[in-house]
Chimera marker file (.cmm) of the C-alpha trace (Angstrom):
<marker_set name="trace">
<marker id="1" x="-22.214" y="2.751" z="12.989" r="1" g="1" b="0" radius="0.5"/>
<marker id="2" x="-24.042" y="-0.063" z="10.096" r="1" g="1" b="0" radius="0.5"/>
<marker id="3" x="-22.668" y="-3.575" z="10.348" r="1" g="1" b="0" radius="0.5"/>
<marker id="4" x="-22.259" y="-5.832" z="6.987" r="1" g="1" b="0" radius="0.5"/>
<marker id="5" x="-21.383" y="-9.240" z="6.953" r="1" g="1" b="0" radius="0.5"/>
<marker id="6" x="-18.279" y="-10.417" z="5.455" r="1" g="1" b="0" radius="0.5"/>
<marker id="7" x="-19.487" y="-11.788" z="2.088" r="1" g="1" b="0" radius="0.5"/>
<marker id="8" x="-21.535" y="-8.583" z="1.439" r="1" g="1" b="0" radius="0.5"/>
<marker id="9" x="-18.090" y="-6.434" z="2.467" r="1" g="1" b="0" radius="0.5"/>
<marker id="10" x="-16.559" y="-8.552" z="-0.123" r="1" g="1" b="0" radius="0.5"/>
<marker id="11" x="-19.250" y="-8.053" z="-2.976" r="1" g="1" b="0" radius="0.5"/>
<marker id="12" x="-19.769" y="-4.666" z="-2.238" r="1" g="1" b="0" radius="0.5"/>
<marker id="13" x="-16.041" y="-3.230" z="-1.482" r="1" g="1" b="0" radius="0.5"/>
<marker id="14" x="-16.181" y="-0.097" z="-3.902" r="1" g="1" b="0" radius="0.5"/>
<marker id="15" x="-19.630" y="1.196" z="-2.423" r="1" g="1" b="0" radius="0.5"/>
<marker id="16" x="-18.941" y="0.800" z="1.419" r="1" g="1" b="0" radius="0.5"/>
<marker id="17" x="-15.527" y="2.811" z="0.890" r="1" g="1" b="0" radius="0.5"/>
<marker id="18" x="-17.607" y="5.284" z="-0.884" r="1" g="1" b="0" radius="0.5"/>
<marker id="19" x="-19.429" y="5.599" z="2.647" r="1" g="1" b="0" radius="0.5"/>
<marker id="20" x="-16.526" y="5.478" z="4.007" r="1" g="1" b="0" radius="0.5"/>
<marker id="21" x="-14.744" y="8.474" z="2.368" r="1" g="1" b="0" radius="0.5"/>
<marker id="22" x="-18.014" y="10.559" z="3.671" r="1" g="1" b="0" radius="0.5"/>
<marker id="23" x="-16.865" y="10.169" z="6.886" r="1" g="1" b="0" radius="0.5"/>
<marker id="24" x="-19.242" y="6.814" z="7.751" r="1" g="1" b="0" radius="0.5"/>
<marker id="25" x="-18.000" y="4.311" z="9.865" r="1" g="1" b="0" radius="0.5"/>
<marker id="26" x="-19.081" y="0.639" z="8.704" r="1" g="1" b="0" radius="0.5"/>
<marker id="27" x="-18.538" y="-2.935" z="11.149" r="1" g="1" b="0" radius="0.5"/>
<marker id="28" x="-17.708" y="-6.188" z="9.258" r="1" g="1" b="0" radius="0.5"/>
<marker id="29" x="-19.425" y="-8.996" z="10.722" r="1" g="1" b="0" radius="0.5"/>
<marker id="30" x="-17.962" y="-12.779" z="10.560" r="1" g="1" b="0" radius="0.5"/>
<marker id="31" x="-21.120" y="-15.444" z="12.214" r="1" g="1" b="0" radius="0.5"/>
<marker id="32" x="-21.956" y="-12.031" z="14.036" r="1" g="1" b="0" radius="0.5"/>
<marker id="33" x="-19.000" y="-11.355" z="15.682" r="1" g="1" b="0" radius="0.5"/>
<marker id="34" x="-17.516" y="-7.915" z="14.450" r="1" g="1" b="0" radius="0.5"/>
<marker id="35" x="-14.202" y="-8.685" z="13.056" r="1" g="1" b="0" radius="0.5"/>
<marker id="36" x="-12.909" y="-5.535" z="11.222" r="1" g="1" b="0" radius="0.5"/>
<marker id="37" x="-14.227" y="-1.474" z="11.691" r="1" g="1" b="0" radius="0.5"/>
<marker id="38" x="-13.988" y="0.525" z="8.151" r="1" g="1" b="0" radius="0.5"/>
<marker id="39" x="-13.445" y="4.313" z="9.037" r="1" g="1" b="0" radius="0.5"/>
<marker id="40" x="-12.317" y="7.165" z="7.603" r="1" g="1" b="0" radius="0.5"/>
<marker id="41" x="-8.089" y="7.374" z="8.244" r="1" g="1" b="0" radius="0.5"/>
<marker id="42" x="-7.542" y="9.921" z="11.212" r="1" g="1" b="0" radius="0.5"/>
<marker id="43" x="-6.652" y="13.278" z="10.133" r="1" g="1" b="0" radius="0.5"/>
<marker id="44" x="-3.460" y="14.783" z="11.186" r="1" g="1" b="0" radius="0.5"/>
<marker id="45" x="-2.822" y="18.427" z="12.162" r="1" g="1" b="0" radius="0.5"/>
<marker id="46" x="-0.677" y="20.444" z="9.767" r="1" g="1" b="0" radius="0.5"/>
<marker id="47" x="1.776" y="22.563" z="11.615" r="1" g="1" b="0" radius="0.5"/>
<marker id="48" x="3.075" y="25.884" z="9.998" r="1" g="1" b="0" radius="0.5"/>
<marker id="49" x="6.556" y="25.141" z="9.545" r="1" g="1" b="0" radius="0.5"/>
<marker id="50" x="7.654" y="28.115" z="12.380" r="1" g="1" b="0" radius="0.5"/>
<marker id="51" x="5.290" y="26.043" z="14.607" r="1" g="1" b="0" radius="0.5"/>
<marker id="52" x="6.654" y="23.150" z="14.355" r="1" g="1" b="0" radius="0.5"/>
<marker id="53" x="10.649" y="24.390" z="13.840" r="1" g="1" b="0" radius="0.5"/>
<marker id="54" x="9.031" y="26.211" z="17.473" r="1" g="1" b="0" radius="0.5"/>
<marker id="55" x="8.258" y="22.452" z="19.050" r="1" g="1" b="0" radius="0.5"/>
<marker id="56" x="11.018" y="20.981" z="17.918" r="1" g="1" b="0" radius="0.5"/>
<marker id="57" x="13.575" y="23.920" z="19.824" r="1" g="1" b="0" radius="0.5"/>
<marker id="58" x="11.197" y="22.994" z="23.106" r="1" g="1" b="0" radius="0.5"/>
<marker id="59" x="11.790" y="19.356" z="22.049" r="1" g="1" b="0" radius="0.5"/>
<marker id="60" x="15.334" y="19.618" z="22.425" r="1" g="1" b="0" radius="0.5"/>
<marker id="61" x="15.576" y="21.490" z="25.422" r="1" g="1" b="0" radius="0.5"/>
<marker id="62" x="13.723" y="19.221" z="27.303" r="1" g="1" b="0" radius="0.5"/>
<marker id="63" x="15.807" y="16.244" z="26.067" r="1" g="1" b="0" radius="0.5"/>
<marker id="64" x="19.401" y="15.824" z="26.125" r="1" g="1" b="0" radius="0.5"/>
<marker id="65" x="21.931" y="13.616" z="24.334" r="1" g="1" b="0" radius="0.5"/>
<marker id="66" x="23.840" y="13.217" z="27.480" r="1" g="1" b="0" radius="0.5"/>
<marker id="67" x="27.214" y="14.224" z="25.737" r="1" g="1" b="0" radius="0.5"/>
<marker id="68" x="26.630" y="11.219" z="22.690" r="1" g="1" b="0" radius="0.5"/>
<marker id="69" x="26.874" y="12.605" z="19.424" r="1" g="1" b="0" radius="0.5"/>
<marker id="70" x="24.455" y="12.272" z="16.490" r="1" g="1" b="0" radius="0.5"/>
<marker id="71" x="27.109" y="10.697" z="15.001" r="1" g="1" b="0" radius="0.5"/>
<marker id="72" x="28.141" y="8.271" z="17.091" r="1" g="1" b="0" radius="0.5"/>
<marker id="73" x="24.583" y="7.025" z="17.772" r="1" g="1" b="0" radius="0.5"/>
<marker id="74" x="24.302" y="6.180" z="13.475" r="1" g="1" b="0" radius="0.5"/>
<marker id="75" x="27.768" y="4.886" z="13.824" r="1" g="1" b="0" radius="0.5"/>
<marker id="76" x="26.757" y="2.520" z="16.929" r="1" g="1" b="0" radius="0.5"/>
<marker id="77" x="23.230" y="1.893" z="14.787" r="1" g="1" b="0" radius="0.5"/>
<marker id="78" x="25.146" y="0.543" z="11.915" r="1" g="1" b="0" radius="0.5"/>
<marker id="79" x="27.228" y="-1.906" z="13.711" r="1" g="1" b="0" radius="0.5"/>
<link id1="1" id2="2" r="1" g="1" b="0" radius="0.2"/>
<link id1="2" id2="3" r="1" g="1" b="0" radius="0.2"/>
<link id1="3" id2="4" r="1" g="1" b="0" radius="0.2"/>
<link id1="4" id2="5" r="1" g="1" b="0" radius="0.2"/>
<link id1="5" id2="6" r="1" g="1" b="0" radius="0.2"/>
<link id1="6" id2="7" r="1" g="1" b="0" radius="0.2"/>
<link id1="7" id2="8" r="1" g="1" b="0" radius="0.2"/>
<link id1="8" id2="9" r="1" g="1" b="0" radius="0.2"/>
<link id1="9" id2="10" r="1" g="1" b="0" radius="0.2"/>
<link id1="10" id2="11" r="1" g="1" b="0" radius="0.2"/>
<link id1="11" id2="12" r="1" g="1" b="0" radius="0.2"/>
<link id1="12" id2="13" r="1" g="1" b="0" radius="0.2"/>
<link id1="13" id2="14" r="1" g="1" b="0" radius="0.2"/>
<link id1="14" id2="15" r="1" g="1" b="0" radius="0.2"/>
<link id1="15" id2="16" r="1" g="1" b="0" radius="0.2"/>
<link id1="16" id2="17" r="1" g="1" b="0" radius="0.2"/>
<link id1="17" id2="18" r="1" g="1" b="0" radius="0.2"/>
<link id1="18" id2="19" r="1" g="1" b="0" radius="0.2"/>
<link id1="19" id2="20" r="1" g="1" b="0" radius="0.2"/>
<link id1="20" id2="21" r="1" g="1" b="0" radius="0.2"/>
<link id1="21" id2="22" r="1" g="1" b="0" radius="0.2"/>
<link id1="22" id2="23" r="1" g="1" b="0" radius="0.2"/>
<link id1="23" id2="24" r="1" g="1" b="0" radius="0.2"/>
<link id1="24" id2="25" r="1" g="1" b="0" radius="0.2"/>
<link id1="25" id2="26" r="1" g="1" b="0" radius="0.2"/>
<link id1="26" id2="27" r="1" g="1" b="0" radius="0.2"/>
<link id1="27" id2="28" r="1" g="1" b="0" radius="0.2"/>
<link id1="28" id2="29" r="1" g="1" b="0" radius="0.2"/>
<link id1="29" id2="30" r="1" g="1" b="0" radius="0.2"/>
<link id1="30" id2="31" r="1" g="1" b="0" radius="0.2"/>
<link id1="31" id2="32" r="1" g="1" b="0" radius="0.2"/>
<link id1="32" id2="33" r="1" g="1" b="0" radius="0.2"/>
<link id1="33" id2="34" r="1" g="1" b="0" radius="0.2"/>
<link id1="34" id2="35" r="1" g="1" b="0" radius="0.2"/>
<link id1="35" id2="36" r="1" g="1" b="0" radius="0.2"/>
<link id1="36" id2="37" r="1" g="1" b="0" radius="0.2"/>
<link id1="37" id2="38" r="1" g="1" b="0" radius="0.2"/>
<link id1="38" id2="39" r="1" g="1" b="0" radius="0.2"/>
<link id1="39" id2="40" r="1" g="1" b="0" radius="0.2"/>
<link id1="40" id2="41" r="1" g="1" b="0" radius="0.2"/>
<link id1="41" id2="42" r="1" g="1" b="0" radius="0.2"/>
<link id1="42" id2="43" r="1" g="1" b="0" radius="0.2"/>
<link id1="43" id2="44" r="1" g="1" b="0" radius="0.2"/>
<link id1="44" id2="45" r="1" g="1" b="0" radius="0.2"/>
<link id1="45" id2="46" r="1" g="1" b="0" radius="0.2"/>
<link id1="46" id2="47" r="1" g="1" b="0" radius="0.2"/>
<link id1="47" id2="48" r="1" g="1" b="0" radius="0.2"/>
<link id1="48" id2="49" r="1" g="1" b="0" radius="0.2"/>
<link id1="49" id2="50" r="1" g="1" b="0" radius="0.2"/>
<link id1="50" id2="51" r="1" g="1" b="0" radius="0.2"/>
<link id1="51" id2="52" r="1" g="1" b="0" radius="0.2"/>
<link id1="52" id2="53" r="1" g="1" b="0" radius="0.2"/>
<link id1="53" id2="54" r="1" g="1" b="0" radius="0.2"/>
<link id1="54" id2="55" r="1" g="1" b="0" radius="0.2"/>
<link id1="55" id2="56" r="1" g="1" b="0" radius="0.2"/>
<link id1="56" id2="57" r="1" g="1" b="0" radius="0.2"/>
<link id1="57" id2="58" r="1" g="1" b="0" radius="0.2"/>
<link id1="58" id2="59" r="1" g="1" b="0" radius="0.2"/>
<link id1="59" id2="60" r="1" g="1" b="0" radius="0.2"/>
<link id1="60" id2="61" r="1" g="1" b="0" radius="0.2"/>
<link id1="61" id2="62" r="1" g="1" b="0" radius="0.2"/>
<link id1="62" id2="63" r="1" g="1" b="0" radius="0.2"/>
<link id1="63" id2="64" r="1" g="1" b="0" radius="0.2"/>
<link id1="64" id2="65" r="1" g="1" b="0" radius="0.2"/>
<link id1="65" id2="66" r="1" g="1" b="0" radius="0.2"/>
<link id1="66" id2="67" r="1" g="1" b="0" radius="0.2"/>
<link id1="67" id2="68" r="1" g="1" b="0" radius="0.2"/>
<link id1="68" id2="69" r="1" g="1" b="0" radius="0.2"/>
<link id1="69" id2="70" r="1" g="1" b="0" radius="0.2"/>
<link id1="70" id2="71" r="1" g="1" b="0" radius="0.2"/>
<link id1="71" id2="72" r="1" g="1" b="0" radius="0.2"/>
<link id1="72" id2="73" r="1" g="1" b="0" radius="0.2"/>
<link id1="73" id2="74" r="1" g="1" b="0" radius="0.2"/>
<link id1="74" id2="75" r="1" g="1" b="0" radius="0.2"/>
<link id1="75" id2="76" r="1" g="1" b="0" radius="0.2"/>
<link id1="76" id2="77" r="1" g="1" b="0" radius="0.2"/>
<link id1="77" id2="78" r="1" g="1" b="0" radius="0.2"/>
<link id1="78" id2="79" r="1" g="1" b="0" radius="0.2"/>
</marker_set>
């Protein structure tokens, strides 16, 4: 991971962002202390709709609302 000072990061942000877009991580320092790290966002796995629905069904089987309806929960949140 490359390290750049805050002033350099400010003056060359667009170039640093291009490098980050290619997968590189860059540490930004101020007076020699790391204050930020530029890195690409974490990529999330997209599920096929059928996989998502199956996962929701498994979740519902394991979690019970204990007799409270979804409507009651919504109304309670409005108070």
